Structures are given as structure tokens and as C-alpha cells.
C-alpha positions in Angstrom: 0.0 -0.1 -0.1 3.1 2.2 0.6 3.6 2.0 -3.4 0.1 3.1 -3.7 0.3 6.2 -1.7 3.5 7.0 -3.4 2.3 6.9 -6.8 -0.9 9.0 -5.8 1.2 11.7 -4.2 3.7 11.8 -7.3 0.8 11.9 -9.5 -1.1 14.6 -7.5 2.4 16.8 -7.5 2.8 16.2 -11.3 -0.9 17.2 -12.1 -1.9 20.0 -9.9 1.6 22.0 -9.7 1.3 25.7 -10.3 3.8 25.2 -13.5 1.3 22.6 -14.9 -2.2 23.0 -14.3 -3.3 20.6 -17.1 -2.3 17.1 -17.2 -1.0 16.1 -20.8 -2.9 13.2 -22.3 0.0 11.0 -22.6 0.6 11.3 -18.7 -2.9 10.9 -18.0 -3.2 7.5 -20.0 0.4 6.5 -18.9 -0.5 6.6 -15.1 -3.8 4.9 -16.0 -2.3 2.2 -17.9 0.6 1.9 -15.3 -2.1 1.0 -12.6 -4.5 -1.1 -14.3 -2.6 -2.8 -17.1 -0.4 -6.0 -16.9 3.3 -6.0 -17.9 2.4 -6.6 -21.8 0.1 -4.0 -22.2 2.0 -1.4 -20.4 5.3 -1.9 -22.4 3.4 -0.3 -25.3 2.9 2.8 -23.2 6.7 2.9 -22.2 8.0 2.8 -26.0 6.0 6.2 -26.5 8.1 7.8 -24.0 11.5 7.2 -25.7 13.5 6.9 -22.5 16.8 5.3 -22.0 16.9 1.8 -21.6 17.6 1.7 -17.8 14.3 3.8 -17.5 12.4 1.1 -18.8 13.8 -1.7 -16.6 13.2 0.6 -13.5 9.6 1.1 -14.2 9.1 -2.5 -15.2 10.6 -3.4 -11.8 8.2 -1.0 -9.8 5.3 -2.0 -12.2 6.0 -5.7 -11.1 5.1 -4.2 -7.3 1.9 -2.7 -8.7 0.8 -6.0 -10.1 0.5 -7.8 -6.8 -2.3 -5.3 -5.6 -5.5 -6.8 -6.1 -7.6 -5.9 -9.1 -10.2 -3.9 -6.9 -7.4 -2.2 -5.1 -6.0 -1.1 -8.4 -9.2 0.1 -9.6 -9.7 2.0 -6.4 -6.4 3.9 -6.7 -7.2 4.5 -10.5 -10.4 6.2 -9.6 -8.6 8.4 -7.2 -6.0 9.5 -9.9 -8.7 9.9 -12.6 -10.6 12.4 -10.2 -7.4 14.3 -9.7 -6.8 14.5 -13.2 -10.2 15.8 -13.9 -10.0 18.4 -10.8 -6.7 19.6 -12.0 -7.9 19.9 -15.7 -10.9 22.0 -14.9 
């Protein structure tokens, strides 16, 4: 559950900071896919970011932990992230 809380706080910081009042659609989709999809579906999202190879492996390592959260738990986390995004995009 510590991972989920950390993810929510980082998403909130990115979404609602003064410097970035509107969430980039790629970040919004990426956060949702990170929470809800299994590794196979999420790898496609990572490829859109064009980041260094070490970044991909680090994200997949964290994703492995996220996958251990039950589906209903991940759905609740995703609902909170979506609510934050909606609020920030107003």
C-alpha cells in the first residue's frame, strides 16, 4: 500500500502543480495504464516515452510491485487518480 500512496502523491504533484495546471494526455493515459494494465499492455505505453533503456527496466520493476495489488485495489487507486486529473484539468 505504500507504493500506491507514493504513486498517488507523485501523480498529484505532477498534475496539480502551479507550473502545470493541465495534465498532458500521454501522462494521464500512462498513469492509468501503469495502474490497471499488466506488463504486456504497459510496455506499449513505455515505448511512447522514448526514454533510456535503464528507465524502462526501473519502471517495469516498480510495475511488478503494482501488479501484486488486487484488481479491486488497483481500480480504487485508478479512480482517485482520474478524479485528481479531472480536478486539475478544470
